[in-house]
N, C-alpha and C positions, 0 to 999 in steps of 0.2 A: 511039576516041573516045568511047565510046557507055560503055563498058566503064569508062575515066577517069572521068568525069562523076561515074557513078555507084559510084564508089569515094570520090569528092569528098561526092557528098551522104552517102554512109553514113558518113566521117567526121564531116563536120559534124554531123549527128544525134546520131552515140557522145560526141562532144566538148560538145556542147549538153549532153547528157542527163547527162554525166558535170558540167559545169556547175551542172547543178541540181537534181543532187544533194548538190553539194556549197553551193548556197545553202542547207540544214536549219542553222538557229542555236541554237546552246539557249543561254541565259543566264539567267547564275547570278550573284544577291542576296547580298550578307554584308558583315558587319565588316571593315572593312579592318584584317584580321592576319596574323599568320602564317599562318590556314588559307589566306586565300584566296590567300594570296602564294603560298605553297606549291602550291597549284592551277593559277593562271597558269606555273609556270616549267613544267610541262610541257604546256603550251597545244601550243605548234608539232607537239610527236613524238605528240599523242593525234592533231591534225588531221590528219597526215598520215598516220597507218592507220585513219584511218573519216570518212566521207565527211560530216562536221560541221564548224560553225565555233563557238567554243568565245566568248561574251560578257559577259566578268567585269564584273559591277559591285561596285566595293569602295565601301561607303561607313563613315560615320561610324558607330561603334555606335547610336544614336538615331535616325540615319534610314535605318539599314538594317532597323532594326522599325519606323518608322514604316510603311517605303515600300512592305514586305513586308507588313501589314496592310491595308494601302488596295488596293493588288493583288487581295487574298483577299476583303477586303469589297465590293471592286467590280467584281469578277468579271473582269476586265481579261487576264490572261494575258501581262503584260508579262516576269514571273518564270519560267523551268519548274521551277529550283531556285531555291530560299531554306533559305540556312544561316539557322541560327536555334536560339535556346537554349532551353533545357526551360523556362523561362518562356511560351513560346508553345505549348507542347504537345497542354494543354487545351484553349484555344481556336478553336486548328485543326483538331482530329480531329471536339471539337461541334459547327462549324460545317461541318463535313464539305468543309473547303478544299479536302484532302490527300488522295494514293492512299496507301490502306494497302498495307503488304507484301504479303498474304496478296492483292490485285487483281494488284498489278504482276508478282508470279511466276505467276498466272493467265492473264497475257496473255504470257508473255516461253517461246522454247521453250529457253530454259539451263535446266538442271535441276543444275549445279554450282554450291553453294553452301557449298563447304566451309572456306569464310575466317568464316562464322559462330563457328565454334564458337575460332575466335579473338578474337574481338574479346572484351575486357575485360566479365564476364557484370554485376561491380554499375553500371557503365558504361551499358550495355544498358538495362539494367532502369531504370535513372532517366531515363536523357535519351530513350528512343524506344519503351517500353512507354506504353498506357494502358487504360480499360476497355471490352472487346468492344463494349458498349452503353453509349456515352456517357448518353445518359436517362435509364439504367439500371441506375447504377454499379451493378457484384456484385464483392465485395472477390476473390473465386475466379474469375472470368472475366473476366483482360487479355490484351492479342497485341500482337502486336511493331506498332509503326506505323511505324517510320520506320529506317533503319541512323545509328551515329552518324557522324557527321563527322571529330569530333578529342574527345577524350578531355582536359576540361582539368580544371586543378585549383588550387590557390594555393601558391605555393612560397616559403622563406624565402629571398631574395637578402643575401649579406654581401659587404662589399666587404674583397675580401683581402690587398688591401694596408695595412689598418688592422687587420684579424686577425692579420697577421705582422709585424708593427714592433715589432722588439724593446723600445723604451722603453714604446711601450703595453701588450704582453704584462709588461713587470715591473711596471708600475704596478695594471695591475689586479690579479694575484697577490699585489700586498703591500695592495691596499686589499679584496679579498674570500678571501682566502686558499684561491685556487684558479683553474685556469689558464685562458687564455681562448680560448675556441673559438665555432664557430657553437650560439646557445642552444635545446635540445633540451624547454623545459619553459615556462614562462610565468612563472617567476620568475626566470631565467639572461635570457628576455630582456628582462626591465625592467633587472634588473643590467645588462647589456651595455649597453642605449638612452641608460641612465644614464651611464656611465662614461663613452660616448664623447660627450656632450652638451661639450664643450668651446668654450664662446663666446672663447676666446684664438687660440683653431687657426681659429675660424670652424665647426667639425665640429659636426652632428647626429647622435644616437643612434638615429635611426629618423625615415620618411617614411610617413606614411598619406593614404591615397584617404576625403576626405573631404565630397566631391561628391556632388553630387544625379545622380538617372539612373540608381542603382543602385549606383554604386561606392563609397558608404558602407556601404550593409544589408549588401554581400556581402564584404566587408574587415571588417565588424562580426560578421556571422556566422564568421567562422574564428576568432576570439578564442572568442566566445559556445560554437563545439566545442575548442575550446581546452581548456573551464573543463567540460565534458562535458555542459552544456546545449543545450536546441533548441526554436526558437522554437511551434512545432507540434507534439502529439502524434500519432506515427507513423511510416511505414517508408520512404516516398518522396517525394517533396515534390509526384506528384500524386494521391495521395491523398488521400481526408478528405472531409469532407463538414459542415455547420453547426454541427454538434455534436462535430466534433473539439476536446480542449481547449488554449485560445492558454498556451503556460508562457513569456509574457512575465515574471512576478512571480516565479517562482523565485530561492529563495536563487544558483543555478548562474548563471543572468542577469544576475541584479542586480549579483554576481558580476563577472563577463566585463563588464557594463558599466560599473562602475566602474572597475576597471582597465582599459578603454580610455580614459575620459579622463581615467585617472592619466597617459597617456602624455604630454600634452600638452606641460608644459616640455619633451620632448626632441624635439618633435617639428622636419619642416624642411618650409618650404610653408606658404600660407594656406592650410588645412584644409579650408574649405568650398569650394574650387574645385580641388582637387586631384584629375583622374581619371588611371586605367591610363597615360595617355600623357604628363600632368605628370607624374604620380612618375616614372615613368621616367625623363624627362630631369635631374630633377630627383638620382636617383641616377646619372645619369651622370656628374654635375659631380665625383662625388667626393670629397663633403663629407660623407655618411652612410652610416651603418657599415650600414642595415639596412633590408629594405622587408619586406611578404608583396607581393608579384606575380602579376598571373597569368601563367599557364604560357603561354600564348598572345602573350603581351606581352614574355615574355624572350628571343626571338629579335632585337626588335629593340634591347633592350637590350644584345647581343654584336656584332649586326653592325655590322663596320666602314663599310659599304659599297663595299668595295674587294676583298671576298673573304676578309679576314680576320677574326678573332675575338677581341674585345677581351677579357680574361685576369685582367682586375682580381676577376674578381665571381665566389661559388662560389655553390652552392645546396644546401637541405637543402631536407627536408619542414617543414611550417607546425610551430611549437609545441606536444608534446600527442603522443597515441596513434593520431590521426585523421586523417581529410584531410578533404576538400568534394569531394561528385561534381559537377560540371559540364560543360560542352559542348550539343554541340548534333546537330541529327539534320540530314539532307539531306529537308529536305519536299519531295517532287515535286508543283507544282499539280494538282489537276484539270484548271483549265484548259488545260494545255498539251497540244498539238498534235500534240507529239513524247515521249510518253510513254515511248516503246520503247527510242529513244536515249538519255535522260535515265537510264532505269533501268540500262541497258548501260555509258556512262558512268559512272554511281555505283559500279556492281559491281568496273572498271576499277583505280579510286579505288581498291578495298578491297582489291585483294589484295599480299599481302606485298610481294612486290620493289615495289609502286609507293610503297607508306606506308613502306618502308625509303628511300627517296628524295626522301620527302615529309618524314621528318623528320629529314635533312639540311638541309632547307630550314626547319624550324621548326615544324611539322606535329608538335601534341602527339597522337600516334598512336593509334586505339583498339583497335588491331590488338598483341595480346599479344606476339606472338614477333619480330614490328618490332625492339622493344627489345633485341633479344639480338644481333643482324645487327654483325657483324664492323664493319661500315661504322660507326655510329652510336659506337662507345665513348669516342671522343674528343671529346664532343661534352659540353661541361660540366655541361646541365643534363638530362643523358638516366638517369644513375642516380636523382638524388631523385623525379624526375616517375616513374617506374617504382616505387621505392619507394610513394610516393603515392599512386598509383592503385592499388598493390593490398590497403591498407589505407581505401581512401577510401569514403563510408560518406553517407548521405544527410544534407545540410545544410540545402538550397537550398528555397525553394518553388517549387512547378511548378500547380499548382491556378489555377485559374478566379479566386479570391481574389490571386495572385501578388502583381499590381501595387498591389493595394489594403497589401497586408502590406510590403512595398518602398518604396510612401510614406511609411507612416505613418512605419512605422522609424525610416526616414532623418531627418524633419521632428523628431523628439521626442528620438534621439540626437544630433543639431545645435544641439538648443537646451539637451543637458543640457553640451555639450559650451561654450557659450559662456555657462555657468553661467544660464540662462531658468529651468530647472529644475532642481530634484534628480533622481538616477540615477532613485531609487525614486519619483518621483511622476511623472517624465516614460515610465518603463516602464509606473505604471499607468495612465495616461493612453491611452499605446498599447495596451493591451490592452485596452481599454473599446472605444477607436473600431473597433478590428479588431471587435471581438466587437459589435458592436452591426450596423456596416456590411456583415461579410462573407457577413450570411447569404441577403440579396439572390441572392447569386451561384449559389446552390444551390436557387433557386426555380424 
């Protein structure tokens, strides 16, 4: 009887301990895009092999940004991992909100980091590195802060049904003397946009993102890049200081902005309210020939919700010879009570086997070899995404003045679109405002 009682008590203690251990919850905040959705897909599998519970908090782009910043600033520790983009890198590091990789490695018993050699180096350098001493920035002293959770960029999406229509192909060749195909430069992009604007058929050539909150700014940057322009004279978005030249009045940026505004007659949607979600909805209606779309929004365009892919769309890199680097990092909250478990989870996610599975669910993987796996070769956007990431370079601002630059450019490009200012004067005023206001961020 005593033995039975002892065994029963032992089992109760054992199961209680296991249950208590299972209570460890890791909370992940991020934008409700293909990235966090791919992570959620493997939630049950990871929990079955590790003593944790994964609590995902998908939010809109704007809300994820606001909630993450508030949690860090208030030191409330609500979120163990914040999936945030490189425009937050500077503030997170300068304010000591997040653990650096060196700190996490020093606490870990794991010495296996072979996957680091498989990360797109250009992406990691752009979204996960910063000055070793943020208070005394030294161009020659930088360090990795965090691993990339995604390697995002923008892709050109086109409606294959329209491009493959024999009547449309014949009419295009008759008008322009060339074959109809997905454009590879800005001249052909505009010709295609003009051609497919056919009011009698309810067709538009393009759908552009003109909304505030970063949507216009990032898309406009893709066109600026296509004209070989830059916003600031530097080689990484997070670099720079108060004296870094602002390049908004250059011939390249002026030409790109004039070109962008010239697409207005061919555009579908109410420009100033169209964000990535609305643009995707417009394109899915099948009456738009093309769009420049975020790579992490592509899965939502293809997935029909029933396990099948919408086969109407094709993908290529954006027009020009370069693509933009975007994406973000796994920022591990310094207020987290479970930093070791969080770091273990992040390393699991970055293994090639996991990345291949997540790529099959829409992740834009930062792991190079994942794109060569046989399992992903039938995914329509994979070749274009891989080619884009291989040629991707800095384009987007990520310094402490990133929000100022984003908001100012958005304001003046919207005014130029609405005819309130000329392109030349709008860019001049944007340049002057940015130069006047950005110095305070470096004091």
